[in-house]
N, C-alpha and C positions, 0 to 999 in steps of 0.2 A: 596078170594085173596090168601089164603094159598095153595089151590090146584094148582092154576096156577103157583105160585112160585116154589112149589115143583116139578111140571111137567117140568118146565123149567130146574131146577137143575138135574133132572133125565135125561132129554135129553142131557144136556151138559155132564154129566158123560158117558152116552152111547157113544157119539161121541168121547170122549177122549180115552175110551177103545178100541173102534173099530178103531180109528186112530192109536193107538199104536200097535194093532194087525196087521194092514195093513202094517205099517212100518217095523215091525220085520219079518212078514212072507213073504211079497212080495217084499219090497224094499231091505231088507237085503241081500238076495242071488244074486241080480243082479250084474253081472260082464261082462266087456267087454274085449275082447282080439283081438289081431292082430294089435294094434297101438303102440307097443313097450312100451317105457317108459311113454307113455301118457294114458295107460289103466286105472290106478287108478284115474288119474284126470278126464277122460271122465266118468268113472263109478260114481265118486263122484258128478259131475256136473249133470248127469241125475237123481240121487237120490235126489239132492237138489232141482232141479226144480219140480220134482214130489212131494216132501214133501211141498214145498211152495204152489203148486196148491191144495193139500189136506187142508192146513191150510186155504187158502182162501175160499174153498168150505165149510169147517166147520163153519167159521165166517158167511157166508152168510145163511147157514142152521139155525144157532142159532139166527141170526137176524130176519129171517122169523118166527121162533118159538116164539121168544119174542113178536114180533108185533101181532101175532095171539092170543097169550095167553092174552096179556093186552087190545087188542080190544074186546075180549070176556068178560073181567072183567069190562070194561068200560060200555058195553051194558047191563050187567046184574045188 
């Protein structure tokens, strides 16, 4: 049981660090120009949508990882 729990926690931290890196390196520099006063609003909206999609993907990945680990523990 301990290996499964530690594996889940390790996977969770890897996803947190990976997600933070993606947000800083990829999403941070995104800027839109050519829409006048709405440039910052459009850029922020795009960044927010991408960040929400990443959060949903991370939740789904962690859910699958949790289910896989605990199924393996139940069968053993």
